[in-house]
C-alpha positions in Angstrom: -2.3 -1.7 90.3 -3.7 0.5 88.5 -5.3 4.1 88.6 -8.8 3.1 88.8 -8.1 0.4 91.7 -6.7 3.4 93.7 -9.6 5.2 93.4 -11.6 2.2 94.3 -9.5 1.7 96.9 -9.8 5.3 98.6 -13.7 5.0 98.0 -14.7 2.0 99.8 -11.8 2.0 102.2 -10.0 -1.4 101.4 -6.5 -1.6 101.6 -4.9 -1.9 98.2 -2.8 -4.4 98.4 -6.2 -6.8 99.4 -8.0 -6.0 95.7 -7.9 -8.3 92.9 -8.4 -8.1 89.6 -10.8 -10.3 88.2 -11.0 -12.9 85.0 -12.7 -11.1 81.9 -13.3 -7.5 82.0 -11.9 -7.2 78.1 -13.0 -3.9 77.2 -12.7 -2.3 81.3 -11.2 -3.3 84.5 -13.3 -5.3 87.1 -11.8 -5.3 90.6 -12.6 -7.8 93.4 -12.9 -6.1 96.4 -13.0 -7.7 99.9 -15.4 -6.1 102.5 -15.2 -5.6 106.6 -18.4 -7.6 106.9 -17.1 -10.9 104.8 -18.8 -9.9 101.8 -17.1 -9.2 99.0 -18.2 -6.1 96.0 -17.0 -6.2 92.0 -15.7 -2.5 91.0 -16.4 -1.6 87.5 -16.1 2.0 85.6 -19.6 3.3 85.7 -20.6 4.7 82.4 -23.3 7.3 82.8 -25.7 5.3 84.6 -26.7 2.8 82.2 -25.3 -0.5 83.1 -27.0 0.1 86.7 -30.4 0.5 85.0 -30.0 -2.0 82.9 -28.7 -4.6 85.8 -31.9 -3.0 87.8 -34.6 -3.5 84.4 -33.2 -7.8 84.3 -33.8 -8.1 87.9 -37.2 -6.3 87.7 -38.2 -8.8 85.1 -37.6 -11.6 87.3 -34.1 -12.7 86.1 -31.0 -12.7 88.5 -28.7 -10.1 88.3 -26.3 -8.8 90.5 -27.8 -6.5 93.4 -26.2 -2.3 92.5 -24.9 -1.3 95.6 -23.4 2.2 94.9 -22.3 4.0 92.2 -20.2 7.4 92.6 -17.5 9.0 90.7 -17.2 7.1 88.0 -17.0 3.6 89.9 -20.2 1.3 89.9 -19.9 -1.3 93.2 -21.8 -4.5 92.7 -22.7 -7.5 94.8 -20.4 -10.5 93.9 -21.8 -13.4 92.7 -20.2 -16.5 93.2 -20.0 -18.8 90.0 -18.7 -22.3 89.8 -18.7 -22.1 85.5 -20.5 -25.7 85.0 -23.0 -25.0 82.6 -25.0 -28.2 83.3 -28.5 -29.8 81.4 -30.0 -28.0 84.4 -28.1 -24.8 84.6 -29.1 -24.7 80.7 -33.0 -25.3 81.2 -33.3 -22.3 83.7 -30.7 -19.9 81.2 -33.8 -20.8 78.8 -36.6 -20.3 81.4 -35.1 -17.2 82.4 -34.3 -15.7 79.0 -37.9 -16.2 78.4 -39.2 -14.4 81.2 -36.9 -11.5 80.1 -38.1 -11.4 76.5 -41.6 -11.5 77.7 -41.0 -7.9 79.3 -41.8 -5.8 76.1 -40.9 -1.9 75.1 -43.1 0.4 73.1 -40.1 0.5 69.7 -37.0 -0.7 69.6 -34.1 0.9 71.2 -33.7 1.6 74.6 -33.5 5.6 77.1 -29.9 6.1 76.6 -27.7 5.5 74.0 -24.1 3.6 75.0 -20.9 1.7 73.5 -19.3 -1.5 73.6 -15.3 -0.4 74.4 -14.7 2.1 71.3 -17.8 1.5 69.8 -20.8 4.1 69.8 -24.1 2.7 69.5 -27.9 4.6 69.3 -30.3 3.1 70.7 -32.8 5.9 69.1 -36.1 4.7 69.3 -37.8 3.2 65.7 -40.8 1.5 65.0 -39.2 -0.1 62.4 -37.5 -3.2 63.3 -35.6 -3.9 60.0 -34.1 -0.5 59.7 -33.3 -0.1 63.4 -30.9 -3.4 62.6 -29.7 -1.8 59.6 -29.4 1.5 61.0 -28.1 1.1 64.7 -26.3 -1.5 64.5 -25.2 -3.2 61.4 -24.2 -0.2 58.8 -23.0 2.1 62.0 -20.5 -1.0 63.4 -19.0 -1.2 59.7 -19.0 2.8 59.3 -15.0 2.8 60.2 -14.0 -0.7 58.7 -12.6 -1.1 55.5 -14.4 0.0 51.9 -14.9 -3.6 51.0 -16.5 -4.8 54.8 -18.9 -1.7 54.7 -20.1 -2.2 51.0 -20.8 -5.7 51.7 -22.5 -4.8 55.0 -24.2 -2.0 53.0 -25.5 -4.3 50.7 -26.9 -6.6 53.0 -28.6 -3.6 55.3 -30.6 -2.7 52.3 -32.1 -6.2 51.8 -33.2 -6.4 55.1 -37.1 -5.4 55.1 -37.5 -8.5 53.3 -35.5 -10.8 55.3 -36.4 -9.4 58.9 -40.0 -9.3 60.3 -41.1 -5.2 60.1 -42.6 -5.5 63.8 -41.6 -7.9 66.0 -42.6 -7.9 69.7 -39.8 -5.5 71.1 -38.3 -7.6 73.8 -36.4 -6.8 76.6 -32.8 -8.3 75.6 -29.7 -8.5 77.2 -28.1 -7.3 74.5 -24.6 -9.2 74.7 -25.1 -12.9 75.8 -22.3 -15.5 75.6 -21.5 -17.9 78.3 -19.3 -15.1 80.0 -21.9 -12.9 80.6 -24.1 -15.8 82.0 -23.0 -17.2 85.9 -23.8 -20.3 87.0 -23.7 -22.6 90.4 -24.6 -25.9 91.5 -26.8 -26.4 88.8 -28.6 -23.1 88.3 -28.6 -19.6 87.1 -26.8 -17.4 89.7 -27.1 -14.1 87.4 -26.8 -12.7 84.1 -24.0 -9.7 84.1 -22.5 -6.9 82.0 -25.7 -6.1 79.9 -26.0 -4.1 77.1 -29.9 -3.7 77.0 -32.2 -2.6 74.6 -35.8 -3.7 73.1 -35.6 -5.7 69.7 -36.4 -8.9 68.4 -36.1 -11.6 70.9 -33.6 -14.0 68.3 -30.9 -11.4 69.0 -30.1 -12.8 72.0 -30.4 -16.3 71.1 -28.4 -16.0 67.9 -25.6 -14.6 70.1 -25.6 -17.2 72.6 -25.4 -19.8 69.7 -22.5 -17.8 68.2 -19.6 -18.4 70.8 -21.6 -21.6 72.8 -23.5 -24.5 71.7 -26.1 -24.7 73.9 -27.7 -28.2 74.1 -31.4 -28.9 73.3 -31.9 -28.9 77.3 -31.8 -24.6 76.6 -33.9 -24.4 73.4 -36.8 -26.7 74.9 -36.7 -24.6 78.4 -36.8 -21.2 76.5 -39.9 -22.8 73.9 -40.9 -22.5 70.4 -39.6 -20.8 68.1 -40.7 -18.6 65.2 -40.9 -20.0 61.7 -37.5 -19.1 59.7 -35.4 -18.2 63.0 -32.5 -20.5 61.3 -32.8 -18.3 58.8 -32.3 -15.1 60.3 -29.9 -16.3 62.7 -26.5 -15.5 60.7 -28.2 -11.7 60.1 -28.1 -11.6 64.0 -24.8 -13.2 64.4 -23.7 -10.7 61.7 -23.8 -7.7 64.5 -21.7 -9.4 67.7 -19.0 -10.3 64.9 -18.4 -6.8 63.5 -18.1 -5.5 67.0 -15.0 -8.5 67.4 -13.3 -7.6 64.5 -13.5 -3.7 65.0 -12.6 -4.2 69.0 -9.9 -7.2 68.5 -8.7 -7.1 65.1 -8.5 -9.7 62.2 -9.1 -12.7 63.7 -12.6 -11.9 63.3 -12.3 -11.2 59.7 -13.6 -15.2 58.9 -16.0 -15.2 61.1 -18.1 -11.9 59.2 -16.8 -12.9 56.0 -18.7 -16.6 56.9 -21.9 -14.5 57.9 -22.0 -11.9 55.1 -21.6 -14.9 52.4 -24.9 -16.2 54.1 -26.4 -14.2 52.0 -24.6 -13.8 49.4 -22.7 -10.0 50.4 
């Protein structure tokens, strides 16, 4: 076991051999911790209190999220949410409705109260009132800044065009920020919880674009989410480019083709 699991065992009073490593956790260690009362908790590294606050904000919007049990000494303990991983039409309909509820909670500007990171990628959430500028500076250009020069130049050229490609002031919706099926728990045809958020306020289409990048939500999802603004299809690759750049940086050249394709959608 790891130093982190030993620390979790000490904090929770659970024998280390009873702690299991959960599947997933690409960017950090995630553990299942059985408790004396028969329940189970999930333990993961706490990063400046950011995730706990995000989960609470999702729950406050009326969307299922794990209950934060405790946060102490770099460890975040969450209530374990069982899921069966079966994305039935009924589950997709409920996901669509829940996402609409989340996006209905808006902020005063684009951003979040604190900065945070995805793995080794530092993300600024400094509030801005200009959405194309936020997306260009805080997501695309900053994420591409350490890539090879051709990638930086192509992303930079696209970023300069964002004022003509994106709306200036869409409603600053409460975003999950890292929405794909691995961060959506379902059970019995229902949404059980949204997990592993990277929240900020931004254009609602960001979440929709990402869930369509790695998954193929059926019509049930789109119909239950509700009407989309005109031009959504043309903007979707712009929003998918950010998670593609993140994956290129974190997981390597296997994502180069995805980034190249998305940039190519705009002739960059």
